N, C-alpha and C positions, 0 to 999 in steps of 0.2 A: 777316504778309504780306511784310515786307521780307526776313525770313530766307528765305522760300520763293523770292523773286525772286533773292536772292543765291546760293542753292543751284543754281537753274536756270542762272544766269550761269556758275558754276563748272563745272557739268556740260557746258555748251556749249563753254566754253573748252577743257576736257579733250578733248572730241571733236574740236574743231578742231585742237588740237595733235597729236592722234593721226593725223588725216587728213593734216596737213601733213607729219608724219614719213613717212607712207606715200608721199606724193607726191614727197618728196625723193629717194627711190630711183629710179634710172633705169629699172628694170623691176619688174614685179610681184614681191611678196615671196616668193611660192611656198608650198610646203607644209612643215610641220615634218618634219625628217628623222627617220626611225625606224631608221637604220643604227646599228650599235654601234661607232662610231668617234669618239665625242665625248662630252663631259659638258656638261650644261646644254642649253638650247633653241637649236636652229639651224634656220633656214628655208633651203630650197634651191630655186632656180629654174633649171632647165636651159634655157639660151638657144639653144644650137646643139650638135649632136652631130657627131662626125667622120664624113666620108664619103669617097668615092673621089677627090674633088677636093682637099679640105682635111682633113688628118688632125689636126684641132684641135677640142677641145671648149671651149665657153664656158658658164660657170655663175655665177650670182650667189648668194653665201652671206651670210646675215644672222644675227648672233649676239646673243642676249640678254646683258645684262651678266654677266660672269664665265664665259660659255660658251666652250669651247675644243675644238679638235680634238686627237686623240691624236698622238703622235709618228708621223711617216710619211715616205715617200720618193716622189718623182716620178722614175721612171726616165729620162724625157726632159726634166725640169725643168718650171717653171711660172712665169707672171707673175701677180702679184696687183695689181689696180688698185683702190686703196682709194677707196670712194665715200662712206662715211659713218662718223662716230664715231671712237673711239680704241681701238686694239688693240695686241696684242703679237705680235712675230715673233721666234723664236729658233731658231738652228741649234745642233746638238749641240756642246757645249764652247765656245760663243761667247756673248758678252754679249747681253742682251736688247735688242731694238729696240722703241721706242715709236713707233707709226705712226699717222698721222692722214689725214683726207680729202685726196686729191690725191697721196698717196705712191704710188710704184710699187716693188714688191718683186720681186726676181728670185730664185726658188728654184732653185738649181743642180741639175742632174741627179745623182741618187744621194746627195744630202746629206740626212741626217736633220734634221727640223725640226718645229716645231709653231707654230700661230698661233691667236689667239682674241681675245675682247673683254676690255677692262680691267674691273675690278670695278664701275665706276660709269657705264659707257657702252655703248650698243649699238655694233655694229661690222659693217660691210658691205663687201664687195669683189666684183669680177668676176674669176674665175679663168680664165686662158687657158692651156690644158694640151695640149701635143702628146701624142699617144697612140701614136705608131709603135713605142715601146719597151715598151708594156704599161701596165696600169692602176696606180693608186696602190698602194703597198705600205704597209699599216697595221701599226704596231708597238705599243709599250706605251702605256698611259694616261699622261697628264701628271698626276702625283699632286698632291694638295693641298699637300704639302710643297714640291714644285717651284714650283707656282703662287704660293704665299705667299712663297717666296724671291724670285721675280720682283718681286712687289709691294714687298718690302723694298728690292730693288735700285733700283727706280724711285723710291721715296721718297728714298733716299739720294742718287741722282743729281740729283733735283730740288733737294735741299738744297744739294748742291755747286754746282749751276748758280747758285742764288741767292747763294751765298757769293762766287762769282766776279763776278757782276753787281754786288754791293755793293762789292767791292774795286775794281772798275773805276770806280764812281761816286766813291769816295774818292780814287782816283788823279787824276781830273779836278779835284777840289777842291784837292788838294795842288799840282797843277801851276799852277792859277790863283792860289793863295796863295803860290807860290814856296817851298813847304815842303820844302826839299831834305833835311831830316833824315828825314822819313817816306818820301820817295821813295828815299833811299839805302838804307833798310831793305827797301823793296819790290823794287828792281831787283837782279837777279842780277849777280854780278861780270862775267859774260861776256855780259850782255845787249846787244842790238843795236837801234838806233833808225834807221828808214828814213824820211826826209823827202823832200819834193819837190826840195830843193836838195842832197841828199847823205845819207850814212849814217855813223854813228859809234857809239862804245861808251858805257858807263855814265858814265865820268868827264866826257866832253865834254858829254853830255846834261845832267848836273847843273850843269856850269859855265854852259851856255847859259841854263838856267832861272834860276840864281842871279844871273847878271849882267843878265838882262833882254834878252839877245840875241834870244830868243823868249819872249814872255809869252803863255802859253795863257790868254787872258783869260776866255773862256767857251765851253763845249762844250754845244750843244743836241743831245741824243740822241733820235733818232726811232725807232730799232728796235735790239734787241739779240738775238743768238743765241749759244748756248754749246754746244760739243761737248766731251765729256770722253773722253779716251783714257788709261786707267790713271792715271798721275801727271801727265798733261799736259792742260791745258784751253786751247781756242782760242775766243776771244770776238771776234765781229764787231759793230762799232758803226757804224750809219749816222748821221752827225752833220753839223751845221754848226759849224765852228770859227771863233770870232772870236779873232784873235791879233794881237799887236803885234810886227812883225818889222822890226828896224832903225829903230824909232821910228814906223813907219807901221802903222796899223790896217787889217787885211784880214780878210775873211770868206770861207771856202771850204767847199764840200761835200766830205766825205771818207767813204770806207769805211775804218775803222780796224781793223786786225787786231792783237789782243793775244794773246800766247802766255804762259801761266803754267805753271810747273813746281812740283810739290809737293816741298819739301826739308825733311826733319826735321819733318814735320807742318805746315809753313807754305807758303803759295803765294808764289812769287817770279816776277817778270816776266822772261821770257826775251827777248822782242822786242816792239817797237811799230812798226807800219808804217802810214803814211798813204798811201792811194791816192785820188787826186783823181777825183771823180765828174763826169759830164757834166750831171747835173740842175741846175736853178737853185737858188740859195740860198733856203731857206724861212724862215730866221730874220728876225724883224722888229725 
């Protein structure tokens, strides 16, 4: 009897989750697309067709995990308003972009590109498409090799992002511990440090830390984001910083921008910038 009740509970939960997922989309899911311009399952809901007053079409597309459109071109461009899930967007000869709910993608006129769902997530967007220059031009399939290469890129990028985040965490500990030897190895010879009271280079920053002119006593990190551009990584930290400056302890909210550059296989810090935030201090 208990097993039966448990099974009913599981089935009910599954149905509720399915209904909740349906309700999360801003418009009805639509019908499964039968056109030969994609791989995997794609649902399409036409929301508005172009007319004599507004030459723009609106459509909601929903992708099953791993589903993707073929390479294609919009003669007049297109906007994608991402409404659910995680997906990929890539222009010809450009790095892949991982996009999430809330993102807005601008597909430029005449640029070859494709987009679709990541392997483990559904993906939905509203496409806003001007039609005055003609319909979408469909090109070749996105091959399994291309898609798997994208997955490999995403995994590598995620690994690099985590490497930078971990390095930033170590840096805060080294600054708190006044570990100038480790910081000396991390800071590039041409690195720049921008503070509220001025800016200077590597030598002065190390001297300030070693002498206790500024003691970075504690950094409470609330959010971190990383963007990778080839051999350059830009990390943003939303923090409260407790520091001792001139013998006086102060705590300030900062957005800290850290720039790292890969040199000979190692990441070196190129700059560190403190930007004071208007929000109140959260640290207790």
